[in-house]
Residue frames as qw, qx, qy, qz and C-alpha x, y, z in Angstrom:
[[0.002, 0.892, 0.452, 0.000, -0.01, -0.01, 0.04],
 [0.374, 0.499, -0.032, 0.781, 1.23, 3.45, -0.87],
 [0.417, -0.592, -0.485, 0.490, 1.66, 5.32, 2.41],
 [0.076, 0.959, 0.116, 0.246, 0.99, 9.07, 2.67],
 [0.514, 0.358, -0.394, 0.673, 4.19, 10.99, 3.48],
 [0.475, -0.531, -0.499, 0.493, 4.72, 11.90, 7.02],
 [0.063, 0.888, 0.168, 0.423, 3.78, 15.56, 7.63],
 [0.523, 0.163, -0.415, 0.727, 6.45, 17.46, 9.31],
 [0.274, -0.570, -0.572, 0.522, 5.83, 19.45, 12.52],
 [0.062, -0.507, -0.039, 0.859, 6.09, 22.72, 10.70],
 [0.180, 0.195, -0.568, -0.779, 4.28, 21.92, 7.45],
 [0.302, 0.362, 0.865, -0.173, 0.80, 20.55, 8.20],
 [0.008, -0.284, -0.569, -0.772, -1.28, 21.39, 5.14],
 [0.361, -0.629, -0.517, -0.455, -4.24, 23.61, 6.13],
 [0.213, -0.669, 0.320, -0.636, -2.84, 24.39, 9.55],
 [0.125, 0.224, -0.888, 0.382, -2.16, 22.74, 12.85],
 [0.500, 0.060, 0.502, -0.703, -5.80, 22.78, 14.12],
 [0.799, 0.299, -0.227, -0.470, -7.04, 21.01, 11.01],
 [0.492, 0.371, -0.784, 0.072, -4.25, 18.51, 11.36],
 [0.114, -0.144, 0.803, -0.567, -5.08, 17.81, 15.06],
 [0.664, 0.146, 0.260, -0.685, -8.83, 17.46, 14.33],
 [0.757, 0.325, -0.472, -0.314, -8.11, 14.86, 11.73],
 [0.401, 0.276, -0.829, 0.277, -5.96, 12.85, 14.07],
 [0.407, -0.380, 0.416, -0.719, -8.33, 13.14, 17.02],
 [0.922, -0.113, -0.051, -0.367, -10.06, 9.67, 16.75],
 [0.834, 0.252, -0.441, 0.216, -6.72, 7.93, 16.66],
 [0.053, 0.531, -0.537, 0.653, -5.55, 9.50, 19.96],
 [0.321, -0.217, -0.852, 0.352, -6.01, 7.94, 23.42],
 [0.244, -0.796, -0.535, -0.143, -8.99, 9.20, 25.46],
 [0.432, -0.713, -0.136, 0.535, -6.72, 11.29, 27.71],
 [0.320, -0.140, 0.369, 0.861, -5.00, 12.84, 24.61],
 [0.041, 0.558, 0.642, 0.524, -8.35, 13.52, 23.06],
 [0.311, -0.832, -0.391, 0.241, -9.22, 15.65, 26.07],
 [0.353, -0.523, 0.183, 0.754, -6.09, 17.72, 25.50],
 [0.249, 0.203, 0.637, 0.701, -6.83, 17.80, 21.72],
 [0.057, -0.754, -0.626, -0.190, -10.35, 19.18, 22.28],
 [0.303, -0.824, -0.146, 0.456, -9.15, 22.03, 24.56],
 [0.355, -0.366, 0.395, 0.764, -6.52, 22.97, 21.99],
 [0.152, 0.348, 0.692, 0.615, -8.86, 22.86, 18.95],
 [0.107, -0.802, -0.587, 0.024, -11.59, 24.75, 20.81],
 [0.106, -0.994, 0.007, 0.026, -9.36, 27.70, 21.78],
 [0.806, 0.287, -0.132, 0.500, -5.79, 27.69, 20.32],
 [0.098, 0.715, -0.213, 0.659, -5.02, 31.11, 21.83],
 [0.671, -0.623, 0.193, -0.352, -6.03, 30.05, 25.35],
 [0.984, -0.094, 0.022, 0.152, -4.13, 26.82, 25.02],
 [0.622, 0.517, -0.177, 0.561, -0.98, 28.71, 23.88],
 [0.164, -0.731, 0.278, -0.602, -1.05, 30.91, 27.00],
 [0.851, -0.472, 0.059, -0.223, -1.23, 27.95, 29.33],
 [0.099, -0.602, 0.790, -0.058, 1.74, 26.20, 30.98],
 [0.474, 0.083, -0.854, -0.197, 1.97, 22.51, 30.54],
 [0.045, -0.141, -0.827, 0.542, 0.70, 22.11, 34.13],
 [0.409, 0.303, 0.245, -0.825, -2.35, 24.30, 33.45],
 [0.563, 0.247, -0.511, -0.601, -3.21, 22.49, 30.26],
 [0.339, 0.030, -0.938, 0.071, -2.86, 19.09, 31.89],
 [0.122, 0.212, 0.672, -0.699, -5.13, 20.25, 34.80],
 [0.479, 0.297, -0.005, -0.826, -7.74, 21.65, 32.44],
 [0.631, 0.222, -0.616, -0.415, -7.78, 18.39, 30.51],
 [0.799, -0.390, 0.290, -0.354, -7.89, 16.35, 33.72],
 [0.949, 0.206, -0.157, 0.178, -4.76, 14.44, 32.85],
 [0.671, -0.581, 0.117, 0.445, -1.08, 14.48, 33.52],
 [0.080, 0.832, -0.340, -0.431, 1.85, 16.43, 32.09],
 [0.368, -0.237, 0.839, 0.322, 3.27, 13.21, 30.70],
 [0.482, 0.539, 0.691, 0.004, 0.03, 12.78, 28.64],
 [0.248, 0.919, 0.011, -0.305, 0.36, 16.33, 27.22],
 [0.142, -0.625, 0.658, 0.395, 3.93, 15.43, 26.04],
 [0.445, 0.104, 0.869, 0.188, 2.61, 12.27, 24.45],
 [0.406, 0.771, 0.446, -0.204, -0.04, 14.31, 22.78],
 [0.081, 0.849, -0.294, -0.431, 2.54, 16.68, 21.37],
 [0.236, -0.349, 0.838, 0.347, 4.51, 13.79, 19.91],
 [0.480, 0.389, 0.786, -0.027, 1.32, 12.16, 18.55],
 [0.388, 0.857, 0.307, -0.146, 0.59, 15.27, 16.45],
 [0.723, 0.499, 0.050, 0.476, 4.13, 15.67, 15.21],
 [0.109, -0.936, 0.171, -0.287, 5.53, 18.15, 17.74],
 [0.541, 0.352, -0.626, 0.437, 8.96, 17.74, 19.41],
 [0.318, -0.265, -0.693, 0.590, 7.58, 18.93, 22.73],
 [0.077, -0.781, -0.571, 0.242, 5.27, 21.36, 24.58],
 [0.149, -0.621, 0.060, 0.767, 7.23, 24.56, 23.81],
 [0.091, -0.058, 0.673, 0.731, 6.97, 23.91, 20.08],
 [0.038, -0.563, -0.812, -0.150, 3.27, 23.23, 20.44],
 [0.128, -0.761, -0.393, 0.501, 2.67, 26.57, 22.20],
 [0.113, -0.454, 0.326, 0.822, 4.55, 28.49, 19.54],
 [0.009, 0.159, 0.800, 0.579, 2.62, 26.81, 16.75],
 [0.076, -0.673, -0.735, 0.032, -0.76, 27.40, 18.50],
 [0.112, -0.684, -0.124, 0.710, 0.06, 31.12, 19.04],
 [0.032, -0.252, 0.569, 0.782, 0.84, 31.43, 15.34],
 [0.035, -0.375, -0.874, -0.306, -2.36, 29.48, 14.47],
 [0.081, -0.722, -0.573, 0.380, -4.49, 31.79, 16.68],
 [0.108, -0.527, 0.122, 0.834, -2.98, 34.86, 15.13],
 [0.107, 0.140, -0.652, -0.737, -4.11, 33.79, 11.62],
 [0.102, 0.375, 0.920, -0.061, -7.43, 32.33, 12.58],
 [0.164, -0.296, -0.362, -0.869, -10.47, 33.87, 10.87],
 [0.152, 0.204, 0.692, -0.676, -13.12, 34.98, 13.32],
 [0.168, 0.576, 0.793, 0.111, -16.90, 34.64, 12.53],
 [0.037, 0.399, 0.229, 0.887, -18.51, 37.72, 11.07],
 [0.557, -0.614, -0.262, -0.494, -21.24, 37.29, 13.69],
 [0.031, -0.521, 0.660, -0.540, -20.02, 37.70, 17.29],
 [0.764, -0.211, 0.327, -0.514, -22.64, 35.21, 18.48],
 [0.924, 0.267, -0.270, -0.039, -21.00, 32.39, 16.47],
 [0.286, -0.711, 0.616, -0.183, -18.66, 30.77, 18.93],
 [0.389, -0.229, 0.891, 0.037, -16.87, 27.55, 18.09],
 [0.215, 0.044, -0.784, -0.581, -18.58, 24.93, 15.91],
 [0.108, -0.382, -0.909, 0.124, -21.47, 23.93, 18.15],
 [0.257, -0.538, -0.287, -0.750, -24.86, 25.55, 18.47],
 [0.041, 0.117, -0.697, 0.706, -25.40, 26.52, 22.12],
 [0.096, -0.542, -0.825, 0.126, -28.67, 25.79, 24.08],
 [0.052, 0.782, 0.416, -0.461, -31.28, 28.47, 23.53],
 [0.222, -0.191, 0.457, 0.840, -29.78, 29.71, 20.30],
 [0.520, 0.594, 0.286, -0.543, -32.34, 31.57, 18.20],
 [0.785, 0.484, 0.369, 0.111, -32.82, 30.85, 14.47],
 [0.288, 0.929, -0.228, 0.054, -30.62, 33.87, 13.40],
 [0.306, -0.727, 0.615, -0.025, -27.79, 32.47, 15.44],
 [0.800, 0.058, 0.596, 0.034, -28.25, 28.93, 14.08],
 [0.672, 0.723, 0.132, 0.085, -28.22, 30.26, 10.47],
 [0.124, 0.916, -0.374, 0.074, -25.08, 32.26, 11.12],
 [0.558, -0.502, 0.661, -0.012, -23.30, 29.38, 12.84],
 [0.807, 0.228, 0.539, 0.082, -24.12, 26.83, 10.12],
 [0.553, 0.830, 0.029, 0.067, -23.20, 29.20, 7.34],
 [0.076, -0.863, 0.498, -0.040, -19.86, 30.04, 8.92],
 [0.630, -0.347, 0.695, 0.005, -18.97, 26.42, 9.64],
 [0.810, 0.438, 0.385, 0.057, -20.03, 25.16, 6.24],
 [0.439, 0.878, -0.159, 0.104, -17.90, 27.80, 4.49],
 [0.305, -0.730, 0.610, -0.050, -14.94, 27.05, 6.89],
 [0.820, -0.081, 0.566, 0.032, -15.16, 23.36, 6.07],
 [0.748, 0.626, 0.157, 0.155, -14.80, 24.03, 2.30],
 [0.145, 0.919, -0.335, 0.151, -11.96, 26.57, 2.78],
 [0.493, -0.601, 0.623, -0.090, -10.01, 24.34, 5.27],
 [0.874, 0.144, 0.459, 0.071, -10.52, 21.23, 3.04],
 [0.620, 0.769, 0.004, 0.156, -9.08, 23.15, 0.12],
 [0.077, -0.877, 0.451, -0.148, -6.09, 24.37, 2.16],
 [0.585, -0.457, 0.666, -0.066, -5.14, 20.95, 3.40],
 [0.909, 0.362, 0.177, -0.109, -5.83, 18.98, 0.12],
 [0.505, -0.478, 0.549, 0.464, -2.65, 17.52, -1.23],
 [0.552, 0.660, -0.177, -0.478, -2.27, 18.41, -4.96],
 [0.105, 0.448, -0.867, -0.192, 0.27, 15.64, -5.57],
 [0.299, 0.137, 0.921, -0.208, -2.17, 12.95, -4.34],
 [0.541, 0.592, 0.295, -0.519, -5.00, 14.55, -6.33],
 [0.371, 0.641, -0.500, -0.448, -2.88, 14.41, -9.42],
 [0.063, -0.216, 0.973, 0.045, -2.22, 10.71, -8.91],
 [0.398, 0.362, 0.764, -0.357, -5.90, 10.01, -8.42],
 [0.488, 0.679, 0.004, -0.549, -6.88, 12.08, -11.49],
 [0.237, 0.524, -0.740, -0.350, -4.33, 10.23, -13.58],
 [0.184, -0.017, 0.977, -0.107, -5.63, 6.87, -12.39],
 [0.460, 0.526, 0.565, -0.439, -9.26, 7.73, -13.05],
 [0.378, 0.695, -0.239, -0.562, -8.43, 9.24, -16.38],
 [0.217, 0.405, -0.852, -0.251, -6.67, 6.05, -17.55],
 [0.445, -0.020, 0.809, -0.384, -9.27, 3.67, -15.87],
 [0.165, -0.134, -0.842, -0.496, -11.30, 1.19, -17.83],
 [0.456, -0.616, -0.550, -0.332, -13.97, 1.43, -15.21],
 [0.054, 0.306, -0.503, 0.806, -14.56, 3.30, -11.98],
 [0.491, -0.541, -0.681, -0.043, -16.62, 2.12, -9.02],
 [0.053, -0.434, 0.322, -0.840, -17.60, 4.64, -6.34],
 [0.528, -0.416, -0.737, 0.067, -18.85, 3.48, -2.88],
 [0.050, -0.241, 0.368, -0.897, -20.40, 5.31, -0.06],
 [0.311, -0.468, -0.827, 0.028, -23.16, 4.76, 2.63],
 [0.220, -0.731, -0.452, 0.461, -25.56, 7.11, 4.27],
 [0.103, 0.925, 0.018, -0.365, -24.73, 10.78, 3.76],
 [0.201, -0.530, 0.632, 0.528, -21.47, 9.88, 1.92],
 [0.491, 0.298, 0.785, 0.230, -23.61, 7.75, -0.47],
 [0.325, 0.881, 0.296, -0.173, -25.07, 10.99, -1.87],
 [0.055, -0.824, 0.417, 0.380, -21.62, 12.27, -2.60],
 [0.419, -0.170, 0.829, 0.331, -20.59, 8.94, -4.20],
 [0.483, 0.601, 0.637, 0.023, -23.77, 9.07, -6.39],
 [0.174, 0.938, -0.013, -0.301, -22.92, 12.65, -7.41],
 [0.208, -0.594, 0.662, 0.407, -19.28, 11.71, -8.39],
 [0.473, 0.141, 0.832, 0.253, -20.53, 8.69, -10.44],
 [0.409, 0.797, 0.436, -0.087, -23.11, 10.90, -12.30],
 [0.053, 0.893, -0.258, -0.366, -20.45, 13.55, -13.09],
 [0.270, -0.417, 0.774, 0.393, -18.04, 10.99, -14.51],
 [0.490, 0.364, 0.788, 0.082, -20.79, 9.28, -16.45],
 [0.342, 0.871, 0.225, -0.271, -21.75, 12.60, -18.11],
 [0.123, 0.814, -0.468, -0.321, -18.30, 13.00, -19.54],
 [0.791, 0.396, -0.419, -0.206, -18.23, 9.48, -21.00],
 [0.003, 0.459, -0.834, 0.306, -16.44, 7.66, -18.17],
 [0.699, -0.232, -0.631, -0.242, -17.66, 4.20, -17.35],
 [0.008, -0.285, 0.617, -0.734, -18.57, 4.71, -13.74],
 [0.566, -0.392, -0.671, -0.276, -20.86, 2.93, -11.32],
 [0.194, -0.327, 0.546, -0.746, -22.34, 3.56, -7.86],
 [0.584, -0.263, -0.737, -0.216, -24.22, 0.84, -5.91],
 [0.360, -0.560, 0.318, -0.675, -26.00, 1.83, -2.71],
 [0.946, -0.234, -0.007, -0.224, -26.62, -1.84, -1.81],
 [0.300, -0.669, 0.677, 0.054, -23.47, -3.40, -0.18],
 [0.777, 0.028, 0.627, 0.051, -24.15, -6.81, -1.69],
 [0.645, 0.732, 0.187, 0.113, -24.30, -5.40, -5.23],
 [0.013, 0.934, -0.357, 0.029, -21.26, -3.24, -4.48],
 [0.593, -0.469, 0.652, 0.055, -19.29, -6.32, -3.30],
 [0.783, 0.305, 0.522, 0.150, -20.19, -8.32, -6.47],
 [0.422, 0.902, -0.008, 0.091, -19.17, -5.32, -8.61],
 [0.205, -0.838, 0.505, 0.015, -15.86, -4.98, -6.80],
 [0.751, -0.198, 0.624, 0.092, -15.15, -8.64, -7.35],
 [0.736, 0.517, 0.375, 0.221, -15.20, -8.07, -11.10],
 [0.067, 0.964, -0.230, -0.113, -12.70, -5.21, -10.97],
 [0.909, 0.039, 0.072, 0.410, -9.11, -5.71, -12.08],
 [0.488, -0.354, 0.156, 0.783, -5.89, -3.96, -12.88],
 [0.123, 0.217, 0.436, 0.865, -6.52, -0.66, -14.66],
 [0.326, -0.689, -0.543, -0.352, -9.73, -0.14, -12.89],
 [0.094, 0.303, -0.413, 0.854, -10.34, 2.32, -9.98],
 [0.462, -0.616, -0.637, -0.048, -12.47, 1.99, -6.83],
 [0.046, 0.427, -0.219, 0.876, -13.24, 5.07, -4.78],
 [0.459, -0.497, -0.718, 0.163, -14.53, 4.69, -1.14],
 [0.037, -0.524, 0.085, -0.846, -16.06, 7.69, 0.57],
 [0.610, -0.567, -0.541, 0.119, -16.62, 7.68, 4.39],
 [0.105, -0.871, 0.124, -0.463, -16.49, 10.75, 6.57],
 [0.648, -0.662, 0.349, -0.145, -15.38, 8.87, 9.68],
 [0.356, 0.562, -0.746, -0.042, -13.37, 6.26, 7.77],
 [0.248, -0.219, 0.885, -0.328, -14.98, 3.55, 9.83],
 [0.765, 0.211, 0.097, -0.601, -17.98, 2.52, 7.82],
 [0.581, -0.209, 0.784, 0.068, -17.63, -1.25, 7.45],
 [0.724, 0.546, 0.415, -0.073, -19.65, -1.61, 4.30],
 [0.367, 0.899, -0.232, -0.059, -17.35, 0.88, 2.37],
 [0.257, -0.690, 0.676, 0.033, -14.14, -0.62, 3.84],
 [0.707, -0.025, 0.706, -0.023, -15.09, -4.13, 2.89],
 [0.670, 0.700, 0.243, -0.043, -16.00, -3.18, -0.66],
 [0.188, 0.897, -0.399, -0.039, -12.78, -1.19, -1.08],
 [0.476, -0.467, 0.744, 0.029, -10.79, -4.18, 0.33],
 [0.772, 0.291, 0.566, -0.012, -12.45, -6.51, -2.18],
 [0.518, 0.854, -0.028, -0.043, -11.58, -4.11, -5.09],
 [0.080, -0.836, 0.543, 0.021, -8.02, -3.98, -3.93],
 [0.673, -0.208, 0.710, 0.004, -7.74, -7.70, -3.66],
 [0.752, 0.505, 0.420, 0.061, -8.73, -7.91, -7.36],
 [0.617, 0.086, 0.285, 0.728, -5.97, -5.52, -8.42],
 [0.134, 0.856, 0.351, 0.356, -7.88, -2.32, -8.71],
 [0.284, 0.249, -0.286, 0.881, -6.41, 1.02, -7.63],
 [0.368, -0.690, -0.619, 0.073, -8.18, 2.10, -4.48],
 [0.149, 0.398, -0.110, 0.898, -8.87, 5.62, -3.28],
 [0.347, -0.583, -0.678, 0.283, -10.22, 6.65, 0.11],
 [0.014, -0.549, -0.031, -0.835, -11.90, 10.01, 0.81],
 [0.584, -0.565, -0.571, 0.119, -12.24, 10.63, 4.53],
 [0.155, -0.922, 0.066, -0.348, -11.97, 13.25, 7.24],
 [0.630, -0.688, 0.354, -0.061, -9.55, 11.24, 9.29],
 [0.510, 0.646, -0.561, -0.093, -6.11, 10.27, 7.82],
 [0.009, 0.352, -0.909, 0.224, -5.49, 7.45, 10.36],
 [0.748, 0.023, 0.292, -0.595, -8.94, 5.81, 10.10],
 [0.687, -0.047, 0.724, 0.034, -9.38, 2.15, 9.12],
 [0.701, 0.661, 0.245, -0.105, -10.38, 2.92, 5.50],
 [0.179, 0.867, -0.444, -0.138, -6.90, 4.32, 4.79],
 [0.496, -0.390, 0.772, 0.071, -5.39, 0.80, 5.46],
 [0.649, 0.301, 0.680, 0.162, -7.11, -0.52, 2.22],
 [0.382, 0.905, 0.142, -0.122, -6.41, 2.48, 0.08],
 [0.739, 0.204, 0.145, 0.626, -3.55, 3.22, -2.36],
 [0.176, 0.382, 0.053, 0.906, -4.33, 6.82, -2.31],
 [0.250, -0.630, -0.650, 0.344, -5.91, 8.90, 0.60],
 [0.068, 0.459, 0.147, 0.874, -7.64, 12.18, 0.29],
 [0.245, -0.408, -0.676, 0.563, -8.85, 14.10, 3.35],
 [0.113, -0.772, -0.329, -0.532, -11.46, 16.64, 4.13],
 [0.260, 0.077, -0.486, 0.831, -11.49, 19.06, 7.00],
 [0.439, -0.512, -0.338, -0.656, -15.07, 19.17, 8.31],
 [0.024, 0.104, -0.765, 0.635, -16.08, 19.36, 11.97],
 [0.478, -0.434, -0.640, -0.417, -19.28, 17.67, 12.97],
 [0.110, -0.295, 0.474, -0.822, -21.06, 18.85, 16.08],
 [0.332, 0.050, 0.787, -0.518, -23.87, 17.81, 18.54],
 [0.625, 0.475, 0.374, -0.493, -26.87, 18.24, 16.19],
 [0.533, 0.710, -0.246, -0.388, -24.96, 17.68, 13.00],
 [0.535, -0.220, 0.795, 0.181, -23.67, 14.09, 12.64],
 [0.454, 0.382, 0.718, 0.364, -23.69, 13.44, 8.91],
 [0.064, 0.784, 0.217, -0.578, -24.04, 17.24, 8.49],
 [0.594, 0.794, 0.121, 0.052, -24.05, 19.30, 5.34],
 [0.094, -0.889, 0.426, 0.140, -20.50, 20.56, 6.22],
 [0.567, -0.311, 0.732, 0.213, -19.00, 17.08, 5.78],
 [0.669, 0.476, 0.554, 0.141, -20.80, 16.60, 2.49],
 [0.296, 0.953, -0.042, -0.054, -19.81, 20.00, 1.19],
 [0.289, -0.714, 0.600, 0.215, -16.16, 19.18, 2.05],
 [0.638, 0.030, 0.743, 0.201, -16.42, 15.81, 0.25],
 [0.555, 0.730, 0.396, 0.050, -18.10, 17.49, -2.75],
 [0.033, 0.936, -0.274, -0.218, -15.27, 19.99, -2.93],
 [0.386, -0.442, 0.763, 0.272, -12.76, 17.19, -3.33],
 [0.620, 0.345, 0.700, 0.085, -15.02, 15.35, -5.76],
 [0.381, 0.905, 0.136, -0.132, -15.36, 18.48, -7.88],
 [0.123, -0.781, 0.536, 0.295, -11.54, 18.97, -7.91],
 [0.498, -0.119, 0.832, 0.213, -11.10, 15.37, -9.10],
 [0.539, 0.625, 0.562, -0.055, -13.96, 15.70, -11.66],
 [0.282, 0.934, -0.113, -0.188, -12.56, 18.93, -13.22],
 [0.272, -0.631, 0.671, 0.278, -9.07, 17.47, -13.22],
 [0.547, 0.105, 0.804, 0.208, -10.24, 14.47, -15.22],
 [0.469, 0.779, 0.409, -0.079, -12.41, 16.53, -17.55],
 [0.062, 0.922, -0.237, -0.299, -9.61, 18.98, -18.20],
 [0.447, -0.381, 0.731, 0.347, -7.22, 16.23, -19.38],
 [0.261, 0.201, 0.799, 0.502, -9.42, 15.59, -22.42],
 [0.196, 0.382, 0.166, -0.888, -11.22, 18.85, -23.22],
 [0.374, 0.166, -0.548, -0.730, -12.50, 17.86, -26.63],
 [0.343, -0.174, -0.920, -0.077, -13.92, 14.58, -25.44],
 [0.087, -0.386, -0.661, 0.637, -15.46, 16.25, -22.39],
 [0.241, 0.318, -0.046, -0.916, -17.02, 19.05, -24.39],
 [0.414, 0.032, -0.718, -0.559, -18.55, 16.58, -26.84],
 [0.321, -0.252, -0.897, 0.170, -19.91, 14.38, -24.06],
 [0.002, 0.393, 0.491, -0.778, -21.43, 17.32, -22.11],
 [0.328, 0.239, -0.248, -0.880, -23.09, 18.75, -25.21],
 [0.422, -0.072, -0.822, -0.375, -24.55, 15.37, -26.11],
 [0.258, -0.328, -0.827, 0.378, -25.89, 14.72, -22.54],
 [0.097, 0.350, 0.288, -0.886, -27.29, 18.22, -22.34],
 [0.408, 0.143, -0.453, -0.780, -29.11, 17.88, -25.65],
 [0.307, -0.142, -0.938, -0.084, -30.51, 14.50, -24.56],
 [0.180, -0.524, -0.721, 0.415, -32.49, 16.17, -21.69],
 [0.022, -0.036, 0.062, 0.997, -33.19, 19.50, -23.26],
 [0.395, -0.322, -0.549, -0.662, -36.75, 18.61, -24.22],
 [0.517, -0.463, -0.698, 0.180, -37.41, 17.68, -20.56],
 [0.228, -0.236, -0.306, 0.894, -36.99, 21.29, -19.43],
 [0.109, 0.794, 0.598, 0.006, -39.93, 23.65, -19.21],
 [0.351, 0.347, 0.133, 0.859, -39.44, 26.94, -20.88],
 [0.015, -0.162, -0.398, 0.903, -40.39, 30.34, -19.30],
 [0.460, 0.074, -0.119, -0.877, -43.60, 30.61, -21.40],
 [0.644, -0.058, -0.688, -0.329, -44.82, 27.02, -20.85],
 [0.470, -0.338, 0.562, -0.590, -46.60, 25.48, -17.89],
 [0.120, -0.019, -0.992, -0.038, -47.30, 21.90, -17.19],
 [0.522, -0.383, -0.443, -0.620, -51.00, 20.95, -17.12]]
């Protein structure tokens, strides 16, 4: 399996907070408590001594040191410096009532709208910032040369998988999406070298998607994982890993933010594939647009 290159302590794509958020599920419970404090308020964490941070996280100073190493830092002094720099460049919400990513109890609808809009926009921006162009290029090349592309996803990620399949199909690529796991498994069993299988899972822990991607890989297909967490189980069965940077909150598991982040990556891949064969793409888009033109209702026409 092609491993993603280790990210150095000073060059996390998209920033340290995005990096820590992506690693959070792979940390120990005590390290997760430290991580949540750091992600919630980088400026406050940067001001704390190691003793203060350990006390606030209800853990030991040794755990804080382990956390530093888990996220690529040499020690706590380096973490404080990086957090201070991160806090200085952090974009604040335009509405002062939008604090953090969660919606507080008693929030009115105006506050809910402002919070959702800010967090959805931030998910797209941070996903774009941390997306690795080199990995994207490898995936685009593989899809562009593929004899067949299978796209897998379940639940909310299934909508994104379906969208990607439809986009590829419209430009003449042989692409399939199967919402039923049994059908997906039988399809994956028929893949081979030169084919591509793309598995989409926000958490990276959806067993249906992991098993299908594993089946495709066993048959020789190139496998691609799109997930929010770079150390999640789905990455273990992927040749290429692409990550998003969406933060789900109390009321928003499977939220729009995660789908928007996934769709951002999907659009980057689609346009990358389409741009490699402009003439073929233009011809296919014109043909498919013409095929459905008669199904559109003009401004002067109403259905009975």
